[in-house]
Structure formats: C-alpha cells, structure tokens
C-alpha positions in Angstrom: 11.1 45.4 1.9 10.3 41.9 0.6 13.8 40.3 0.6 14.5 37.6 -2.6 15.4 34.4 -0.3 18.5 32.5 -2.7 17.9 29.0 -2.8 21.4 27.9 -5.0 22.7 29.7 -1.6 21.1 28.2 0.8 21.9 24.8 -1.0 25.8 25.8 -1.1 25.6 26.3 2.8 24.1 23.3 3.3 26.5 21.2 1.3 29.2 23.3 2.8 28.3 22.2 6.6 28.0 18.7 5.2 31.1 18.3 3.8 33.2 20.9 6.8 31.5 18.2 9.5 33.3 15.0 7.5 36.5 17.2 6.6 36.2 17.8 11.0 35.5 14.3 11.7 38.5 12.5 9.0 40.8 15.4 10.5 40.2 14.9 14.3 40.3 11.2 13.8 43.6 10.8 11.8 45.2 13.1 14.7 43.8 11.1 17.5 45.0 7.7 15.7 48.4 9.4 15.0 48.9 10.8 18.7 47.3 7.8 20.8 44.2 10.5 21.8 41.2 8.6 22.8 37.8 9.5 21.0 36.0 10.6 24.1 39.2 13.5 24.2 38.6 13.8 20.7 34.9 14.5 20.8 35.3 17.0 23.8 38.2 18.9 21.7 35.4 19.3 19.0 32.9 20.5 21.3 35.2 23.2 22.9 35.9 23.9 19.1 32.5 24.3 17.8 31.6 26.2 21.1 34.3 29.0 20.8 33.4 29.2 16.8 30.0 29.2 17.4 30.2 32.2 20.5 33.3 34.2 19.5 33.4 33.8 15.7 32.6 38.0 15.5 35.5 38.4 18.0 37.6 36.5 16.6 37.2 37.9 13.2 38.0 41.1 14.8 40.8 40.1 17.1 42.5 38.9 13.6 42.1 41.6 11.8 42.7 44.2 14.4 39.6 45.7 13.7 37.8 47.5 17.0 34.0 48.6 17.7 33.6 51.9 17.4 30.8 54.6 19.0 28.2 56.9 17.2 30.5 59.6 18.4 33.6 58.8 17.2 32.1 57.8 13.2 28.6 59.5 13.4 28.1 59.1 9.7 29.2 55.4 9.2 26.8 54.4 12.1 24.0 56.6 10.6 24.9 54.8 7.0 24.7 51.2 8.7 21.6 52.3 10.9 19.8 53.0 7.8 20.7 50.3 5.5 19.9 47.6 8.5 15.7 48.8 8.8 15.7 48.8 5.3 16.9 45.2 5.1 14.3 44.6 8.2 17.3 43.3 10.4 18.9 44.6 13.9 21.7 46.8 13.9 24.6 45.2 13.3 27.7 46.1 15.8 30.2 48.9 13.7 34.0 48.2 13.9 36.8 50.2 12.0 40.1 48.5 10.5 43.4 50.3 10.7 44.7 49.3 7.3 45.1 51.5 3.7 43.7 48.6 1.7 40.4 49.5 1.2 37.7 47.1 1.9 34.8 45.8 4.1 33.5 42.7 5.8 30.9 41.7 7.7 31.2 38.9 10.9 28.9 37.0 13.7 26.6 34.5 14.4 23.4 35.6 13.5 21.7 38.9 12.3 21.4 39.9 16.0 25.3 39.2 16.6 26.7 40.5 14.0 29.4 43.2 13.0 30.0 45.1 10.1 33.4 46.8 10.1 35.3 49.5 7.2 38.9 50.0 7.0 39.5 53.1 7.7 41.2 54.0 3.7 37.1 52.7 2.5 35.5 55.9 4.4 37.9 58.5 2.9 37.8 57.2 -0.4 33.7 56.7 -1.3 31.3 58.8 -1.6 28.2 58.5 1.1 26.5 57.1 -1.9 28.9 54.2 -2.8 29.9 53.2 1.1 26.1 52.8 1.7 26.7 50.4 -1.8 29.3 48.4 -0.3 27.9 48.2 3.3 24.3 47.3 2.0 26.6 44.0 0.4 27.9 43.3 4.0 24.0 44.2 5.2 23.2 41.1 2.8 25.5 39.2 3.9 24.2 39.3 7.3 20.8 38.7 5.8 21.5 35.9 3.8 23.1 34.3 7.1 25.9 33.3 5.1 28.7 35.4 7.5 28.6 32.0 10.4 29.3 29.6 7.7 32.7 31.3 6.0 33.6 32.2 9.6 33.8 28.3 10.7 35.3 26.6 7.0 37.6 29.7 7.3 38.6 28.6 10.7 39.2 24.8 9.7 41.6 25.7 6.9 43.4 28.5 9.6 44.2 25.0 12.1 45.7 23.4 9.3 47.7 26.1 7.8 49.1 26.5 11.8 50.0 22.8 11.7 51.6 22.8 7.8 53.3 25.9 8.9 54.8 24.7 12.1 54.6 20.6 12.4 58.4 20.0 11.6 59.6 22.9 14.6 56.6 20.1 16.9 58.9 17.4 15.6 61.8 19.1 16.2 61.3 19.9 19.5 59.3 16.7 20.0 61.5 14.0 19.1 59.3 11.0 20.2 56.8 11.9 18.5 58.3 13.6 15.2 56.9 10.7 13.0 53.3 11.4 14.1 54.0 15.5 13.4 55.4 14.6 9.8 52.5 12.3 9.1 49.6 15.7 10.7 51.8 18.1 8.4 51.2 15.6 5.1 47.3 15.5 6.6 47.0 19.3 6.9 47.4 19.4 3.1 45.0 17.8 2.1 42.7 19.3 4.3 44.4 22.7 4.1 43.3 22.1 0.1 39.5 20.8 0.4 38.9 23.3 3.6 40.0 26.0 1.1 38.5 24.9 -2.1 35.2 24.9 0.1 35.2 28.2 0.8 36.0 29.6 -2.6 33.4 27.9 -3.9 30.7 29.4 -1.1 32.6 32.6 -0.6 32.1 33.0 -5.2 28.7 32.7 -5.0 27.9 34.3 -1.8 29.8 37.3 -3.2 27.0 36.9 -6.2 24.4 37.2 -3.8 25.5 39.8 -1.3 25.6 41.9 -4.2 22.2 41.5 -5.5 21.7 42.1 -2.2 22.9 45.4 -2.1 20.9 46.4 -5.1 17.6 45.1 -3.8 18.6 47.3 -0.8 19.9 50.5 -2.2 18.1 50.3 -5.2 21.4 51.8 -6.4 23.8 48.9 -8.5 25.2 51.9 -10.4 26.5 52.8 -7.0 28.2 49.3 -5.9 29.9 49.4 -9.6 31.5 52.5 -9.1 32.4 51.8 -5.8 34.0 48.3 -7.0 36.1 50.5 -9.4 37.5 52.6 -7.5 38.7 50.0 -4.9 39.8 47.8 -6.9 42.2 50.5 -8.7 43.5 52.1 -5.4 44.3 48.4 -4.1 46.7 48.3 -7.0 48.3 51.4 -5.1 48.6 49.6 -2.5 52.0 48.2 -1.8 52.4 44.1 -1.7 53.4 44.0 2.0 50.4 45.8 3.3 47.9 43.7 1.3 49.9 40.4 2.1 48.9 41.7 5.9 45.5 41.2 5.5 45.3 38.3 3.2 43.9 36.3 5.9 40.7 37.9 5.8 40.3 38.0 1.9 37.5 35.5 2.2 35.2 38.0 4.3 35.8 41.5 2.4 34.3 42.9 -0.5 37.4 42.5 -3.1 40.2 40.8 -1.7 43.5 41.8 -1.4 45.9 40.2 -3.3 49.7 41.0 -2.6 51.1 38.8 -6.2 53.0 36.1 -4.4 50.9 34.2 -3.3 49.0 31.1 -3.4 45.9 32.9 -2.7 45.2 33.8 -6.6 45.0 30.3 -7.2 42.6 29.7 -4.7 40.4 32.9 -5.2 37.7 33.4 -3.2 35.5 35.9 -5.1 34.3 36.2 -9.0 36.1 38.8 -11.3 34.9 42.1 -10.8 34.2 41.8 -14.8 31.4 39.2 -14.0 30.0 41.0 -10.9 29.8 44.4 -12.6 27.9 42.4 -15.6 25.7 40.5 -13.2 24.9 44.1 -11.6 24.3 46.1 -14.8 21.6 43.0 -15.7 19.9 43.9 -12.3 19.7 47.9 -12.9 15.7 47.2 -15.0 14.4 45.0 -12.1 15.5 47.0 -9.2 14.1 50.2 -11.0 10.5 49.2 -10.5 11.1 47.2 -7.0 8.2 48.5 -4.3 9.4 50.6 -1.7 
C-alpha cells in the first residue's frame, strides 16, 4: 500500500526528542549538584539509562503491564490478524502479546518495526468482532509504521522516574538524614520534571492517536469498523471497576483508549483526543479510503 507520511507527526517527534534531551540534561545536572555527583558519573548514568531504554523498551513495557508474548498455537486468530495487517502495512510481523485484565484495550511497543510487539488485552478479544479487532490492531500497526512508539516510551520513562522520586523522596530523606535536604530538593525538582515530561507525552500522544486512526483506515479501508470498536471499548470501559482501571493507568499513553478511573490527575493530563473528535475524523476519511487503490 502507499503510506502517507505524516509531516506533523514527524515534526512533533523531533520537537519532543529535543525537549526531552534538554529536560534530561537539566534533571541529571540538578540531581548531580544536590548529591555531589561528578559530571562523568552523570554521563555514565545517562548512557546506561539510554541504553536500557533503547534496547529493552519493549520488555520493560510488557513487564510493567503484565503482558506476555503468546504463540500462534495459543491465540491463532490474534496471530493471523496481526500477520495479515503487517503484510498490508509492509512491515515485519510484530511479536504478539496478551495482557490479562478486564480493561478492553490494545497497545504497541518496541524500538523499531523489526523489534515491535503488538499487545491486546484478553477482554478486548472477547468483546470485538473480527472486523473490529482488525481495525484496532491496524491502529497499533500504524503506530509501529509511524515509528512513534519509541519516542513515547522514552518520554513516559522520564515521567515515571520523576514520579518514583516524587513518591519516595520523603522516605529517602528519613532514611538518609545527612542528605535529607537534598532529597526534599530533589522532590521539588521531580515535580517540575514530571509535569514537563507528562505534558510532552500528552502533546505527542494526542496527535499520534489521530495519525494511527488514519493509518488504521488506510490499512483496512474500513474506518467504520474502528468507529464501532471505539464505541464498544468506551462503553465497556465504563463498566469496569475503578480499581481495575487504576491498575493499568500507567500504560494509558500506549492504549488505544485511556483507562481513566475517575479519581486521578490523569484526567487533567489526558493522553488522547476525545472520542467524539476521533469519530468525526474517521468519518471524514470514509470517502478517501473508499477510492484508495489496493
């Protein structure tokens, strides 16, 4: 198929990378100053983090979500759909994973199309028809094709590190009385870093969802199937207990629809466009994809 490269998505990714690099450097420099760590040690730490993120991003995301890779014998339909869509999008077939949760959703991760994983929750496999499942997984394949997964993974990782320091700095300050003041200063800096990195994730993620919706329509030539799937997922999401949605909120930036518990700051830092805007954009694509050459 002829893939339409999204210049807006490309420019947003470049901008996100540039701002992330700046935030990384400022964050590490401030932490190094607070705790008396030398510049070469900071460079080594930054290198190790960057190495781990680049080469193990897919494994880290799967580990954090509880998803596991599955074989064609275990999930033949899921593998068949992913293989078909990958061939249509002209990328290598991604590895396939399933995440056990009552939250119906799907996501993609990995540093490149040749090192990608497409995951679906076991509940979404029971919820959707084959046509709807193809549309949802085509959305995830589009993320892989657009190469936006790695950027989002790194941006999310920085927010996660800042959040860990925010949540535990007071414990560290009690345990380490000599550096108690430094830990509290690190806590204040982490709040700023978390806000900045979260806003970066939100800015990129909202746009990349529109791009992946378009990609799904181009791959399947069936935007109506994705519209139907999004309505089904949204309707079922409201029926899932808030505590179950809260368990998976850390992966919201990766999901096709966010699992908002209704009692969290995630609602203020939404990673996705509204369902209404996504449906409106998909409906506008119907005439375009109807006449696309196969």
